[in-house]
N, C-alpha and C positions, 0 to 999 in steps of 0.2 A: 567185310572187305579187307583183304590183307593189305598191310602197308608196304610201301616200296622198300626194297632192301631186306625183306625177310629171308633169312637164310634157308637153305634147302633142308629137307627133313627126311628121316628114314621112312622107307616103304613098310608096308605091313599094318596089321590092324592096330597095334599099340605103339607104332613108330612115332606118333606125335609126342609121346612121353620123353622122347630124346631131346625135345626142345626144353632147354633149361627153365625158362620162365613159365612155360605151361606146367612143367612138372611141379614147380613150386606152388602154383596156384592150385593144382590138383591135390598136393599134399596138405595145403592150408585148409581147403574145403573138406577134405577127408577127415581131418581132426575136428574142426569146429562143428561140423554138421552132426557128429556123434553127440556132442552136448546139446545141440538144438533138438535132437530126437528125444533126449531125456526130459527136458524142461516142460513141454506141454503136459506130459502125464504128471509130472511132480507138481506142477503149478495147479493143475486141475484138481487133484486130491488135497493140496495144501488149502486151497480155498473152500472146498467141500468140508474139510476138517475144521476149518475156522468158524464157518457159519452154516454149512449144509444147504446153502441157498443156491439154486440154479440160476437165479437172477444175478447173484454176486458173481458167480462163475462167468456168466455171459459178459458182465461189465469189465472184469479184469481181462478176459480174452479180447474183447472189443478195444480196450485201452491201448493195446499194442498196435492194432491195425489202424486206428484212426489217424495218428500222426504219420504213419507210413503212407497213407492215402493222401493226407493233406500236404506232405512235404516232398513227395516223390518227384513232382515237376521241378521244384527247386533244386533238388539233388540232381535231376538230369541236366539242367542248365550248367551247374558247376561241374559235373562229370565231363562236359564237353569244353570246359575251360581249364580246370586244374589237372595236375597229374593224377591219373585215375587210381594208381597203385597207392599213392600217399592217402587219398580219400579212403580207401579200403582199410588201411592200417589204422587211421584215426577212428574209424567206425568200430573196428574190432576192440580197440582199447577202451572206448566208451562203453560198449556193450559188457566187456569183461568187468568193469567197475560197477555197472548196474546189477549184473547177476551176483557178484560177490556181496553187494550190499543187501539184496533180497535174501541171500543165504544166511547172512548174519542175523537178520531180523527173524527169520524163521527158526534158526537154531537156538537163539536166545529167548525164543517165546514172547517176542515183543511185537510180532507182526500183526498189522491190521489190514483189512482188505483195501482201504483207500491207499495205503502205502504200496501195496503190491500193484495196484492199479497205476499209480504215478510212476513207478519203476518201469512197468511194462510200456508206458507211454514214452519214457526216455529211450528205452530199447527200440521201439518202433521209429522214433525220430533218427536215431543213428542208422538204422537199417535203410531208411529212406535215402541217405547219401551212399550207402554201400551198393545197393542193388543196381542202380543205373550205371555206376562206375564198373562193377563187375561184369554186367552184361555187355558193355562196350569195350572192355579190355581184351576179351578173347580174340576177336579178329585182329587186334594189334600184334598179337604174339603168336598167331597160328595162320599159316597159309590158307587160302580160301578152299582148295581142294580137300583140305583135311578138317574143315570146320564141322562137318557132320560127325566125324569120328571123335573130334575133340568134345563136342557137345554131348555125344553118347557116353564118353568116358566121364565127363563131369556129372552126368545124369546117374551113372553107375555109382560114382563116389558118393553123390548126394543121397541116394537111395539106400546105399549100404549103411550109411550113418543112421538114416531114418529107420532102418530095419533093426539094427543092433541097439541103438538108443532106447526106443520104446520097449524093446524086448526086455532090457535089463532095468528099465526105469522102475517097474513095480517092485522088483527086488531091492533096488537101491532105496527106495522110499521106505520100504519095510525095515531095511538094515540100518541106514544112516539118516533116514528122515528126508522130508522134502527139501529142507534147507541144505543138507549135505549133497543131494543130487544136483541141485541147482548150482552149488559151489563148483561142481565138476565142469559144468557148462562155462562158468566164468574162466576156468583155467584153460579150457580149450580155445577160448578166444585169444588168450595170450600167446598160445602156441601158434595159432593161425597168423597172428600179427607178425611174429618172428619170421615166418616163411615169406610173407608178402613184403616185408621190408627189404628182402634181398632181390626184388625185381628190377630189371633194367629194361624199361618199356620205351619203345621208340615214340617220339612225339606225334600227335595227330596232325596230319597235313590239312590245313584249313585253306579255302579258297579266299576267304575274306578275314580281315582282323576282327577281333571280338567286338560285338556291339553291346548296346545297352541290354540290361537283364530282361526287361519286357519284350524287347525286339526279339531276342534269341528264344524267349518262351513262346512267342508267337510263331517263330520259324519252325519251332518243334511241332507245334500244332498243325502247321501247314504240311509238314512231312507226313503227318497222319491223315488229315482229311483229303489230301490229294490222292490217296489210295484207298479206293472203296473197299477192297478185300481186307484192308488193315482195320479200318474203323468199325466195320460191321463185326469182324471177329473180336475186336476189343469189347464192343458192346455185348456180344454174346457171352463172353467170359464173365464180364461184370454181373450180368443177370443170373447165370448159372451158379456162380460162386455164392452170390447172395441168397438165392432161393433154395439151394440144394447143399452145396458143400459146407458153408459156414454154419447154418443151423444144425447140421449133423455133428459137428463138433461138440455140441451140447446134447443133442437128441440121442447120439450114439451111446455115450456113457450113461445117460439117464436110462435108456432102454436096457442096457446090460445090467445096471444096478438093480432094476426092477425084476430081472430074471435071476437075481441072486449072485451075480458075478462081482469081481473086485477090479481094482485098477489093473491088475495083471492081465485080465482078459482083453480090455481095451488097448493095453499097450502091445499085446501080441498080435492083435488084429491090424494095428498100425504097422507092425513090423512085417506082417505078411503082405500087406499093401506095397511096402518099400521093396520087398523081395520081387514082387510082380513087376514094379517099376524097374528094377535092375534088368529083368529079363526083357522088358520092352525096350530099355536103352541098348541092350546087346543086340536086339533085332535091328536097331537103326544103323548097325555097322553094315548090314547087307541090303536092307530094304530102303529103296529110294523112291518114294511115291511120285507119280506123274502129276498128281493134283494135290499138293501138300495141305491146302486149306480144307479141302474135303476130308482128308484123313483126320486132321485136327478136330473138325466138327464131329465126326463120327465116334472117334476115340473119347472126346470130352462128354458126349451124351451118355456114356456109360455111368456117369456120376449118379443118375437117377436110380440105379440098381440098389444102392445101399438103403435109402429111405424106403424103397419099395420092399426090400427083403424084411426090414424091421416091421413095416406095416402089415405084411403078411404073416407075422408071428415067427419069423425065422429065428433060429437059435444062433448062439455065438459061432458055432461051427459054420452054419450056412452063411453068416455075415462074413466070416473069414475067407470062405471060398469066393464069395462075390468080390471082396476086396482084392484078393489075389489076381483074379481075372481082370478087374478094372485097372489094377496096378500096371499090367502089361500094356494096356492101351495108353495110359497116361505117360508111361515111360517113353514110349514111341513118340507120343505127341509132343512132349517137351523138347526132345532132340530135334524134331522136324521144325517146330515153331522157332526155337531160338536160331536155328541155321537159316531159316527163311529171313528173318529179320536182319541177321548179320550180313546177308549176301544181297538183300534188296534195298538196304538203306545205306547212305554214304556214312563213312566212319566219323566225320565231323558232326554229324546229327545223331548218331546212334544212341548216345547217352540220353538225349531228350526223348527220343522215340521209346527207348527201353523204360524211361521214367513214365511215359504214358501207358505202357503196357503194365507196369506195376501199379500205377494210379488206378487204372481201370479195374484191375484185379482186386484192389483193396478198397476202392471208393465205397462200395455198399457192403463190404464184408463185415465191419463193425455192426451195421444194422441187423444183418442176419444173425450174428452172434447174440446181440443184445435182446432181440424180440423172441428168440427160440425159447429161452427159459420161461418168461411169463406166458407165452402162448401155450407151451406144453403144460404148464400148471393149470391153465384156463380150459383147454380143450382135450388134453391128453396127448401123449407121445405118438400113439398110433394114428390118430386123426391127423396130426401135423405132418407126419411122414407121408400119409396119402396126398395131402396137398402139395407138399414139397415135390414129391416125384411127378405129379401130374403137370404142375406149372413149369417145373424144370424141364420136362421134355419138350414142351412148346418153346421155351426160352432158348433151347439149344438148336433145335432143327430148322428154325426159320431161315438161317443164313444159307441153307442149300438152295433157296429160291432166288439168291443174288447171283447174277452171271459172273461177276468178277471173281467169286469165290471158286468157281469152276475154271475160269480162264487162267488163273495164275499158275505158272509152271516154275520148276527150280531154275535158279540162276545158272547161266552158262558156265560160270567160274567152277561150279561144283563138279563139272564133267571133266575137268582138266586131270591129266594123269599125274599121280605123285612122282617126284623125283627122288631117287634113291641116293642115300648118303652113306658112306662107309663108316662114319664115326659121328658122334654127337656134334651138332654145330656149336661154334663159338658164341658166347654171350654178346648180345648187342649192346654197344656202349650206352649209358643213360643219356637221353636227349629230352626228357620231360622234367 
C-alpha cells in the first residue's frame, strides 16, 4: 500500500525507475545478487573439496537457513518499528564482513567445515532482518498502481544476478578458487550498502503507538491467521520447499557429479533457471491474473519437475530445459505473490507479515537440506528423487481445494491508471 504523499511517476513499462529511491534499491539489489549467485556454487564445491561429504554440504547449507527461519519474526517486528532502509544497510555490512572472513579462511587454507557453518549461520541471522525490511520497503517508495511493475523489475534484477552469478561461478572457482569467488560476494554487499544509504524513505503511518514486542508479534500472527488464503499458501510453500526444493540443492549436484559433470554444469543449470525467471518476471508486466493465488499454486507445483527428471535418468541438458520452463513459472509467481502481499496487507504490519512469509519458507528448509545427503547415501539419489516428486505434488495442489484461494481477487488499487510525469520526481525528505 503506497504511503500518502508519494510523488507522481512516469508512465510506461520502466517508468517506475524514474523514482529515485526505487532506482537505488534496484541498483543495490542488481549488484549484491550477482555475488549471491556466485556463493552457493563456490561454497558447495568448497565443502566438497574439504571433505567430499554430502552430509557436511547439507549441514553448511542448512546452517544459513536455520537462523533465517528462527529470527525472521524478530526481524519482522523490528522492520515495523525501525527505519527499514537503515536495517537493510546494517545487514549488508554484516554479511560483507561474514563473506570476507570466509574468503580469507579458504584462501589461506585454514578453513574447516565448522567455521563455514558458523559463518553461514551469521549470514542467515543478518538476512533475517534484511528480508522483512526489504519486502515492506517497496510499497513505501512505489505507488500502488505500479507495484506489479516494480516487483517484476526487482524480479528481473534478482534473476539476472542469479543467472550471471552461477554461470561464472564455476570459472571463478577454477581460476581464483572458492575463497576468491566468495570475496567477490563480500564486495558486492559493500556496494549495495552504499546505494541503500542514500534512500530517503517516508515514515510508516501507524494507527497506534508501538506496543510491547510480544504484543506486536501476536498482532503479526493475527494478520496472517485472519486471512485463510494467506496461511494455507504459506503452509503449502513451507512443505514444498522442504520436500522438493531444498533437497534438490543437494540431490541435483550429486546426480550431476554421478553423471561425470562438474561444478560448471550445476552453475549453468542455475543460470538457465534464472533466465527463465527473468522471462516470467517480464510476463508479469502484461499478465494480471484474476485469481492470483491459483496461479501461484500452479506455478509453484512445477518444482516437482526437477526431481522427476533426475529420477527418470534425464541428462544435464534435459534438466536444464526443465529448469528453464520452471523458471518462467516461478518468475511470474514471485511478482504476483509480492504484489498481492503489498496490496492486501496494511503498511504498518507488512514487515511482520513478510517475516511470516520468510519464516514459513525457511522453517523446514534446513531439515530438507540436512536429511537429503544422508538419505541419498542410504537409498540412492534416484529413489529419493521419486519420493520427493510424489510427495511434493500432493503437498502443493491440496490448496486448490480451499475456497478462499479461488475467491481472492487483485486489490482495487492495482487497477488505478498511472499518472504521467514529464520529469523525474523530486526526492522525498527523510522522515524515518
